[in-house]
Phi, psi and omega in degrees: 000142177239139176262123186229175175293161185300331181272003181246009182299133177209094185295335176294335179255009182061038175259113181249156181284145177292343179266358176287160179304318180290317178301316179296323180294328186264349190308316184251014183279154174233169180305132181094345179291149172250124183241159179253124175263115177270090182260162178305330180275359180124187182278141173228137179259131182238146173251125180279123182275317185203146175229130174212157182249131177213153177287133177249146180280137176229151177291137177295150180295135174226134178295141178299151178303135179087357182295324181293332179286335182265003180298139181291135175253144180299138178288139181305330180290343181261008178286143177296144181275121181275353190235000000 
């Protein structure tokens, strides 16, 4: 499982958000720690087996199709006066 930013969540890849209940429980844990998960169904106690940091692959940002057409253009009334 990887703890990631809220905009990088991908449950199919086991990437959970750091603001999720599980992410918050594990954020400062190290191997051997026992943490409490405050879940909607009640408390669960977990033992952390191992913690390591690694780079995870993410898809590069791409603007959605049509985004360039919706870019704001300056209104003529807001153009600088040349004269």
